[in-house]
C-alpha atoms as an extended CHARMM CRD file, in Angstrom:
* protein
*
       104  EXT
         1         1  MET       CA             23.7550000000       22.5300000000       -2.4690000000  PROA      1               0.0000000000
         2         2  ARG       CA             21.9840000000       21.1930000000        0.6070000000  PROA      2               0.0000000000
         3         3  ASP       CA             18.6080000000       22.3500000000       -0.6760000000  PROA      3               0.0000000000
         4         4  GLU       CA             19.1360000000       20.5200000000       -3.9630000000  PROA      4               0.0000000000
         5         5  LYS       CA             19.8400000000       17.2170000000       -2.1750000000  PROA      5               0.0000000000
         6         6  LEU       CA             16.7950000000       17.7080000000        0.0350000000  PROA      6               0.0000000000
         7         7  ARG       CA             14.6630000000       18.4250000000       -3.0210000000  PROA      7               0.0000000000
         8         8  GLN       CA             15.9320000000       15.2710000000       -4.7510000000  PROA      8               0.0000000000
         9         9  TYR       CA             15.2640000000       13.2070000000       -1.6250000000  PROA      9               0.0000000000
        10        10  VAL       CA             11.7190000000       14.5660000000       -1.3740000000  PROA      10              0.0000000000
        11        11  LYS       CA             11.1440000000       13.7550000000       -5.0670000000  PROA      11              0.0000000000
        12        12  PHE       CA             12.4360000000       10.2270000000       -4.4690000000  PROA      12              0.0000000000
        13        13  ILE       CA             10.1650000000        9.7020000000       -1.4440000000  PROA      13              0.0000000000
        14        14  VAL       CA              7.0850000000       11.0990000000       -3.1840000000  PROA      14              0.0000000000
        15        15  GLY       CA              7.7780000000        9.0520000000       -6.3330000000  PROA      15              0.0000000000
        16        16  SER       CA              8.1770000000        5.9050000000       -4.2590000000  PROA      16              0.0000000000
        17        17  LEU       CA              4.9260000000        6.6240000000       -2.4450000000  PROA      17              0.0000000000
        18        18  TYR       CA              3.0870000000        7.1310000000       -5.7220000000  PROA      18              0.0000000000
        19        19  ARG       CA              4.4130000000        3.8390000000       -7.1050000000  PROA      19              0.0000000000
        20        20  GLY       CA              3.4400000000        2.0740000000       -3.8810000000  PROA      20              0.0000000000
        21        21  LEU       CA             -0.0410000000        3.5820000000       -3.8890000000  PROA      21              0.0000000000
        22        22  ILE       CA             -0.6320000000        2.5630000000       -7.4950000000  PROA      22              0.0000000000
        23        23  LEU       CA              0.4260000000       -0.9900000000       -6.6660000000  PROA      23              0.0000000000
        24        24  PHE       CA             -1.7770000000       -0.8950000000       -3.5510000000  PROA      24              0.0000000000
        25        25  ILE       CA             -4.8350000000        0.2430000000       -5.5110000000  PROA      25              0.0000000000
        26        26  LEU       CA             -4.2500000000       -2.3510000000       -8.2210000000  PROA      26              0.0000000000
        27        27  SER       CA             -3.9770000000       -5.1160000000       -5.6320000000  PROA      27              0.0000000000
        28        28  ILE       CA             -7.2220000000       -4.0020000000       -3.9850000000  PROA      28              0.0000000000
        29        29  GLY       CA             -8.8730000000       -4.0260000000       -7.4050000000  PROA      29              0.0000000000
        30        30  ALA       CA             -7.5450000000       -7.5180000000       -8.0980000000  PROA      30              0.0000000000
        31        31  ILE       CA             -8.8670000000       -8.7800000000       -4.7690000000  PROA      31              0.0000000000
        32        32  VAL       CA            -12.3100000000       -7.2880000000       -5.3100000000  PROA      32              0.0000000000
        33        33  ILE       CA            -12.5800000000       -8.5400000000       -8.9020000000  PROA      33              0.0000000000
        34        34  ARG       CA            -11.1110000000      -11.9640000000       -8.1170000000  PROA      34              0.0000000000
        35        35  ASP       CA            -13.4760000000      -12.5810000000       -5.2040000000  PROA      35              0.0000000000
        36        36  GLN       CA            -16.5730000000      -12.8790000000       -7.3520000000  PROA      36              0.0000000000
        37        37  ARG       CA            -16.6200000000      -16.6070000000       -6.5840000000  PROA      37              0.0000000000
        38        38  GLY       CA            -15.9610000000      -16.2100000000       -2.8550000000  PROA      38              0.0000000000
        39        39  LEU       CA            -12.3660000000      -17.4590000000       -3.0970000000  PROA      39              0.0000000000
        40        40  TYR       CA            -10.9780000000      -15.5110000000       -0.2010000000  PROA      40              0.0000000000
        41        41  ALA       CA            -13.6830000000      -16.6220000000        2.1990000000  PROA      41              0.0000000000
        42        42  GLU       CA            -12.4320000000      -20.1790000000        1.7230000000  PROA      42              0.0000000000
        43        43  ILE       CA             -8.7260000000      -19.3580000000        1.7300000000  PROA      43              0.0000000000
        44        44  PHE       CA             -7.9680000000      -21.3930000000        4.8250000000  PROA      44              0.0000000000
        45        45  SER       CA             -9.4460000000      -24.5710000000        3.3660000000  PROA      45              0.0000000000
        46        46  MET       CA             -6.1070000000      -25.2900000000        1.6150000000  PROA      46              0.0000000000
        47        47  GLU       CA             -7.8360000000      -25.4440000000       -1.7720000000  PROA      47              0.0000000000
        48        48  TRP       CA             -6.0150000000      -22.5250000000       -3.3600000000  PROA      48              0.0000000000
        49        49  ASN       CA             -3.3280000000      -21.8510000000       -5.8840000000  PROA      49              0.0000000000
        50        50  ILE       CA             -0.8090000000      -19.0630000000       -6.3450000000  PROA      50              0.0000000000
        51        51  GLN       CA             -3.0730000000      -17.2480000000       -8.7850000000  PROA      51              0.0000000000
        52        52  ASP       CA             -5.6310000000      -16.8310000000       -6.0100000000  PROA      52              0.0000000000
        53        53  LEU       CA             -3.1160000000      -15.7160000000       -3.3950000000  PROA      53              0.0000000000
        54        54  PHE       CA             -0.9760000000      -13.3950000000       -5.5210000000  PROA      54              0.0000000000
        55        55  PRO       CA             -3.2390000000      -10.3270000000       -5.0000000000  PROA      55              0.0000000000
        56        56  VAL       CA             -3.1160000000      -10.9070000000       -1.2350000000  PROA      56              0.0000000000
        57        57  PHE       CA              0.6760000000      -11.0040000000       -1.2130000000  PROA      57              0.0000000000
        58        58  THR       CA              0.7550000000       -7.9370000000       -3.4500000000  PROA      58              0.0000000000
        59        59  LEU       CA             -1.5660000000       -6.0910000000       -1.0750000000  PROA      59              0.0000000000
        60        60  LEU       CA              0.5990000000       -6.9030000000        1.9350000000  PROA      60              0.0000000000
        61        61  PHE       CA              3.8130000000       -6.0500000000        0.0710000000  PROA      61              0.0000000000
        62        62  SER       CA              2.4840000000       -2.7310000000       -1.2120000000  PROA      62              0.0000000000
        63        63  ALA       CA              1.1110000000       -1.7750000000        2.2120000000  PROA      63              0.0000000000
        64        64  CYS       CA              4.5270000000       -2.4860000000        3.7660000000  PROA      64              0.0000000000
        65        65  TYR       CA              6.2620000000       -0.6340000000        0.9130000000  PROA      65              0.0000000000
        66        66  VAL       CA              4.1230000000        2.4750000000        1.3560000000  PROA      66              0.0000000000
        67        67  TRP       CA              4.4570000000        2.3270000000        5.1340000000  PROA      67              0.0000000000
        68        68  TYR       CA              8.2610000000        2.0560000000        4.8770000000  PROA      68              0.0000000000
        69        69  TYR       CA              8.5520000000        5.1090000000        2.6300000000  PROA      69              0.0000000000
        70        70  THR       CA              6.1880000000        7.1100000000        4.8110000000  PROA      70              0.0000000000
        71        71  CYS       CA              8.4950000000        6.3150000000        7.7300000000  PROA      71              0.0000000000
        72        72  LYS       CA             11.5100000000        7.4190000000        5.6660000000  PROA      72              0.0000000000
        73        73  GLY       CA              9.7440000000       10.5800000000        4.5810000000  PROA      73              0.0000000000
        74        74  SER       CA              8.5250000000       11.4810000000        8.0510000000  PROA      74              0.0000000000
        75        75  GLY       CA             12.0620000000       12.4960000000        8.9970000000  PROA      75              0.0000000000
        76        76  ILE       CA             11.8270000000       15.4700000000        6.6630000000  PROA      76              0.0000000000
        77        77  MET       CA             10.1870000000       18.3410000000        8.4470000000  PROA      77              0.0000000000
        78        78  LEU       CA              8.2190000000       19.8750000000        5.6070000000  PROA      78              0.0000000000
        79        79  ARG       CA              4.6760000000       20.7040000000        6.6380000000  PROA      79              0.0000000000
        80        80  ARG       CA              2.9620000000       19.7760000000        3.3670000000  PROA      80              0.0000000000
        81        81  LEU       CA              4.8730000000       16.5080000000        3.1320000000  PROA      81              0.0000000000
        82        82  GLN       CA              3.9790000000       15.6060000000        6.7220000000  PROA      82              0.0000000000
        83        83  ILE       CA              0.2770000000       16.2340000000        6.0700000000  PROA      83              0.0000000000
        84        84  TRP       CA              0.4090000000       14.1610000000        2.8690000000  PROA      84              0.0000000000
        85        85  ILE       CA              2.2350000000       11.3390000000        4.6740000000  PROA      85              0.0000000000
        86        86  GLY       CA             -0.3820000000       11.3640000000        7.4330000000  PROA      86              0.0000000000
        87        87  TYR       CA             -3.2240000000       11.1050000000        4.9310000000  PROA      87              0.0000000000
        88        88  THR       CA             -1.4020000000        8.3640000000        3.0250000000  PROA      88              0.0000000000
        89        89  ARG       CA             -0.8980000000        6.3280000000        6.1850000000  PROA      89              0.0000000000
        90        90  ALA       CA             -4.5510000000        6.7420000000        7.1250000000  PROA      90              0.0000000000
        91        91  VAL       CA             -5.7420000000        5.6040000000        3.6950000000  PROA      91              0.0000000000
        92        92  VAL       CA             -3.4020000000        2.6050000000        3.5920000000  PROA      92              0.0000000000
        93        93  LEU       CA             -4.2640000000        1.4860000000        7.1130000000  PROA      93              0.0000000000
        94        94  THR       CA             -8.0350000000        1.8480000000        6.7900000000  PROA      94              0.0000000000
        95        95  SER       CA             -8.1050000000        0.2870000000        3.3160000000  PROA      95              0.0000000000
        96        96  THR       CA             -6.0360000000       -2.6910000000        4.4410000000  PROA      96              0.0000000000
        97        97  VAL       CA             -8.2150000000       -3.2450000000        7.5070000000  PROA      97              0.0000000000
        98        98  ALA       CA            -11.3940000000       -2.8810000000        5.4320000000  PROA      98              0.0000000000
        99        99  ILE       CA            -10.1880000000       -5.4120000000        2.8460000000  PROA      99              0.0000000000
       100       100  ILE       CA             -9.1390000000       -7.8540000000        5.5490000000  PROA      100             0.0000000000
       101       101  LEU       CA            -12.4580000000       -7.5450000000        7.3800000000  PROA      101             0.0000000000
       102       102  GLN       CA            -14.4840000000       -7.8260000000        4.1900000000  PROA      102             0.0000000000
       103       103  TYR       CA            -12.7350000000      -10.6890000000        2.4460000000  PROA      103             0.0000000000
       104       104  PHE       CA            -10.8450000000      -12.7050000000        5.0450000000  PROA      104             0.0000000000
């Protein structure tokens, strides 16, 4: 019985991470595509609308979402899950920093 609950919890964590990563990748794509006119370089000039800022909020939300579920999943001591969580954290952190340095 205990193994079944653990298996369901792991499925829930992994599913949540996949949903968060898909949202994260889509928000990065929206930022890259949307910045063809250099919108994000001028974001602090107060000449923006919600359509321009929505991908930024989505990026921050999805990064926090993925980070939260990696923290929840790190309590489970399964070797493969820990390695996957470590790689996921590295990708999310480096991608977020790269997007921020490139566009903001």
